[in-house]
N, C-alpha and C positions, 0 to 999 in steps of 0.2 A: 437567838443566843448564839449560834454558829458564826454569823458575820462578825459580832461583837467580841467574840470569846468571853463571853461572860456566863459562867454556870450557875448564878444565883437565882434565875427563875427554873432551873431543872426540875427539883421538888414537886413545886407547884403544878409544872407540866407533866410529870409522872402521875400525879393524881387527877388531872382532867383526863389523860389516857385511861385511868384505872377507873373512874366513874363515867367513861362515855358509853357502856351498855354492849361496844363491841368486843367478843372476846379475844380475836387475834391482838388488837391494841393492848387490851388488858394484860395479855399474855407476853407482850413485849415491855409494857411497862415494870412488870414484874421482874423479868429478867435482868432489866436495866437497873431496876432497883437494888439487886442482889450485887450489882458489883458497881454502885453509883460513885465510889470515890474514883475508881479508874475513868469513869464515864465522864465526871468532872474534870478530872486531870486532862482527858482528851480533849474536852471542848475549850479549856482556859489554856492550855500550852501551846507552843508552836511546832514543837517536835511530834513526830507520829512515827509509828512503826509500821510503814507501809513496805518498807525495804525489807524488814526480817520476815513480814508476813509472804510478800512474793518469795522469797527464798525457800520459807516453809512450803509454801503451794509448789514450787519447782520439785524439792525432795520428795513429796507425798505423789506427784504426777510420774517422778521417775522410778519410785518403788512400785507404783500401780503398772507401770509399764513394762517392767524387768519380771513380774511376776514372782519375785522372790529366788530367780534362778541363778542370779550371779551373787557374788560377794559385794562386801562394804569398798573396797579398791574402786571396781569399776563404778558404783554408785558415787562416790566421791568424784572420780574424774568425770563422769556426766553431770554434776550439779555444776563443777567449776566450770566446765565450757559452756553451760547454760549461762552462767552469770558474767564469763568474759563476752558471749554473745548480746546478751542484755545492754552490757556496758558501752559495745562496739556500736550496736544499732539504735542507741537510746535518742540520740540528737536527731534521728530521720524523723520525717513527717509519716504519720500514721496510714495516710493515704498517698498512692503513686501520683506523682505530678502528670497530667496528660501530656499525652506526645503524638505528633502527627504519625500516623501510619507509615510503616515503611513503603519505599516507592520498589524496591526489589530486596525479595528475599534470598540472602545470600544460601548457598549449599552446605549442607551438614557438615562436610569436611572442611569448607574455610571457616566455619565458626570455631569448632573444636580443633585445639591444636593439640592433640596428645599422643603419645605414641604408645607402643606395645598393644597387646590383645585384648581391646575393650569389648569385644563380643561375650554376650551372656552364653553360659556354658549350656549343653545339653544334659549332663549330668552334676549334678549337684552333691555337696558334702553333706553327709546325713545328718551332722550335728548342725549345719548352717540351716538345714530343712527343717529341724526338730525346733530350732530357735525361730523361726518365722511360725510354725505350726503353733507354739505357745503363743507367741504375740498375737497370732489372728484368735486365737481362744480368749484371749484377756480382751482384744479389743473388740469383739463381738458382743462382749458384756459391756464394757465401760466409754466407748468412743461412739456418739452417735451417727457421724458419718458410716463406721465400719457397721454399726447394727443396722442400718439401712440398707447396705449392701447385702448383708448376710441375710436379712427378712426379704429381699429381693430375689436372691437365690432360693431360699426356703419356697418362695412363691411361685418360682420356674418351675419347681418339681423335684428338687434336688434334696440329697438327704443330708443330716447334720453334717456329716463328715465331709461331703462332698462340699458344703457351703464353704465351711471352714477351710479347706484346700484352696477353693478359688479366693477367698480372701488372702490367704497366705501366699498366694500366685500374684496376686494384684500387690501386696506389700513389696515383695521380692521384685516386681518390676519398676516399682519406685528405684528400689535400689541401684538396679541397671539403666535407669533412663538416663 
């Protein structure tokens, strides 16, 4: 069906799924049958809504990351930035090419050439600390990597607040890396 872009066998295929005796397949057939016209259009036309779905996914991800703490202008700025980055890196391969290991590693001062005070401050802005604390709270619930880090800290015997602060510090260290 998909290779030939022919939606004619779709109703018979849905009937086969419904009568297969497997509840998950019957459920999928019922859901596809509710929107059968759109499914047939998706099969028969060369156009797709993948780009739009990608943008919607980006917006939802940014809303979850920001946890409602900011307004629409910042959300718009971040979505535009993500779209720009997608366009910029769209033509690059998904896997990195293999390179030979470096023979000599340069000191950090030779690699990074920036001026000014780039040290991590000892005391932080309370607003910034709150942002990272809230970010860690959301990430501990939604991000699998952060969830694993949080659970590891809890298994070490830390209380909830201590584990969240450790996660916030970890996220802040990424900012200052």
